[in-house]
Phi, psi and omega in degrees: 000135180268121179263127177237144180219154175255125178249122185288130176219109185299333181290337183251003186299315183297316179295317179299316180300318179299315182295321180294319178297316180298318181294319183293327180294330182256006190288327178299314180292326179296316178295321180299321179296320178297332182260023179058037177082356180276150175289135180286154174269159179226129174237119180248117179253116187237101185280153180262117174067031175272124181285162182307316185257022175286319174292145179303321183288351176250010170112016177305122186279351188240325182225165177256157173234082193301324183285319176294319179298321178295319178301317179294320181295336182265002182214219183240140173254133172251129180257003175236044177264135183235138163274167188260008174200150177270020180215155197304295188302312182297320179296320182290323179296317180298314179295321184290323188258336188077013179234156174298134186298336179298336178295340183245016176057038173237092188259344184213205180280142176284138187231209173290170178302315181295318179297324177289315182297321180298337182251011177067033184249155173289162176275341180197163177293129178302126182295350176278354181297145176289136176226152177299319183298318179300316183293317181289323177299317179296337180267009175100008180276147165274139189229149180203153175227125178231122179125198185299136179255286175055037172240020177137136180101149185099176186055245177247016180263102185253004183246013178290144176297151175284162178306334180299331180291344181255010174106007182262124178292321183229154177202153169213113186247187176247206190289342180269055180177173178242177189091188176302134184207152176255135184231132183255355180255125182305317178293326177295325177298316179297314180296319181295319179292327177293327178288329181074206178064056175127164179283135178254120185247110177290147176200165172284152184300322182285355178267349190301311186291326177296319178296315180297320179290320176304315180294321179295315179298317179299318179298315180298317180297318183289336184244024184298334185262012179216158182292139180222156175228115183228139179245128173248112184243079181291148178236016183287335180285346171290135178289158002284140182274118182235091181280169174302135183309129178089345186285343180274349184299327183296345183261011178297329179282349182265323183212144175274349184270115181298330177295317179293320178298319177298319178299315180298321179295319178293319178297319178297318179295319178299316179300318179298316182291323175297321177299321178298316182295313181296321178298321178296316179302318180288321179298329179273008180058038180257357185302324184281350177233024180229120174269119178255126177244134183229128174198193183227160185275337178186179182289175182288160186303154185215038178297137178304323183297336181293337183280355180290333181246010183127183180295146179293162180291151179104145186236142177244010180065226183278004193265141178281143177092161178219207177307147179073016181231142175269003167288164193307321183295343179269340188230344178269121191239156172294143180218132179228138172231128177232130174212097188305127177085345179250313173264124180298145181281149172073031179262142173231118180258113184256013183227331185286122177275124177229141181241160180300326178295344179281342187292324180296307178295330179293313179297316180297319179298316180296324181282352183077024181260137180303142181250128180295152179276350183266009176283149175277334179284161179235154179293121178239028181298329178299323178296319180297332178283353181103010179260091181301138181204157176283137176291138187287342182226155173293162172251136183242153176222152172219122173206106182173195182305137003263005188275328189265109178260353179253129181231162183299150183288337175254132182306324181290350175273343185283127189248164171297172186288324185242151175210157173209151172235133177224106184064233181276352189259138175232138183227136178232146182195156173270166181301335181263013179086357182280164179055034180293130183219130180238128181232143171264100188291337178288329180261342189214069184293340180271002176055059181252338186243107181281122185256013183302315182288336181274326180234065184296327180292318178296317179299317180295321179295320179289325175297323178295323177293319177297319179300316179295320178296317178299319179298322179292321184265355177087022176268145177284133177205126181274098184287349180264352183290139176291148177279128179235141181287161177302143178258161179300139180227160171233134184268136176238134184284129177227108183052244186263015183212160173267134175260128184269106179272133175292132187265121177247069173090004179284138175262155177111206185210194183304324186278322185219120180253131179248117183244137187256012182090358175230344185265161177196166172247151184219124176260114181306146186303325184288349177260356187281126175296149182285143178233002183284157171078029175087021174277129185284159184217135176227129179236127182228152176174184177229134179243147173231082187286146172250003175220150187286343183226150178157154182274124174285310174203156179210145177216115179106205184211198184283004174257319184205116179164190180208158183203142170246126185206164174260136176229102182054041177091345180270132178277134184232148174236111183252142173229145174236119180235117180050048177072007177256123182265134175234131182234126171259128189232135179293139182296323184250151176286150180278135173237121182078214181278149178209134173272154180214158172220120175250125188230132176237112187280164179294341177273351177106356179272154180230154170212159178231128174246141175235124184052039175083356182251142180296123180261339180168163178210163181199178181224076182282348185092183183266154175292132179254349178223135177301140177305324170087342181248192181283168168264129177249138173247122180096003180188167170233109191266354182247214174290142187291135173282320182259188181276077179199170174260141180281151008271347174051058183298145176267142174236133182133205180241148173236124187239145175051042180285128178222150172248149174218134179240079190305323179240028178248233183280000000 
């Protein structure tokens, strides 16, 4: 394998830039000459939730992916390829348009209408958006999309445009889209048929990729004599992994975890189907005029529940973070490009930064199609030819409050809201300047050593670039806020995610918190899940108090909020709704350790259990206004929710504390 790298030299930068521009201007004709004057074909394979090191050729430590590995051996591998979001919908919009997804108000995954509105998101990609398919179709290409869509339609959104509105002649999607679609869930079939807009085809989950690949192969066969652009977007590697019955048994010697075995079986099937498609292209003698691009939309899944039986399935190699994270493991993806006879075989580029937004201008340049000047992506066709080069612009990311309700299952995977990479440097920060982190990726690819305090001028300069980018895209960013490094946190489990509480002197960990009557934990308001409007809330844990009074936790104030606290040994659950306080109090005082459950239903009723027995109940109604402040554990730092004076610190231990929002986030 030939390893190529780009080494930065400021003395040669101007000459290099000139040569790259000259090469890019002529690259369409150069490719055309290689294809005997014919327009090249394009096949884009975009996997769902495939980690950087899931393919064997990118370092899978347990299994091989022979067909993907063969594709890499016959083309070029990029190890610095980035998607523009760590979550599905946003990542797909960036690849489809060549623009940052924030320009189209798709910052996270598309959900129901209410779920989208609550996060300030559109229900679907605006059909006026520029797409690669539209441009190639106008240039005489046949176009198709087969596989996961998730850029609008499905759930309760029945007015999203069909894929044809974005330039695709043919399409077959799954439940996250409209038009002809395959659905593997019986209830999903009913919902899809109720939405209408296309034929709904029931199938088993393990049949989906074969069906999608069959359609792709059929499309290629029918259009072999004309230029085509086809996208295969499989979604089987996205959990839940449901392999063909019996196919996971062969992996019993590889893993004791049945979840991981199922993942390997699904990954093997995906590899097999990709092999079928590539073999068809070669059998039809299309390899020399077909550019095949292979990558993934974001890192592997990171649900907290997956850690109960061991690490979740999927590999990120040396990189920190997974899906829902702006650390490298969430956004740095495996990338392969093969074009027989045009791209040299066996190349590995370990230095050129390429982003998903670059693929649209790159494909258009290769096809000889004009590229708009308003795209955020840049032409990187020279890199695909094996000419390593520095990207002319930084790459930016946004994933966080208020759009991102899904966070990594391990606290160390949870990242600040904004990130950027410029050359070897990567910088992450929140809108208020907090959690600022600067990494030298050439020396520290695992993002372990924060250099903000060592290189404050570089960090400030990169923060200024993020501020300007935010201003362009309409994101809030306080450019005057001082940059502050991450502070110590302790993670508390809340439904499907860990919430990172800022630690003010508490000893212990997620399982057991030790409070001395002066310490507390604090969850910043922008991280607090919403509870307004009838969203239910359940708080459970065990306390071992060393003082008779003190706040276990509090959120809000005497106008709107809730609190669990001890009052002279009695455990209380207080709620404040529209300035009216309601308190449920245990009849007997607690002696020693006691488990508790405080529950606020979606209908507005509350109850408190102590050691599994009902201690009291009431009906205060539902919250009509968000509490608005942070959640505190071990104190109440604002106006008191309960019958006490603030801060009313708790002393003792709090164990196995969890929050649950059954119909919330």
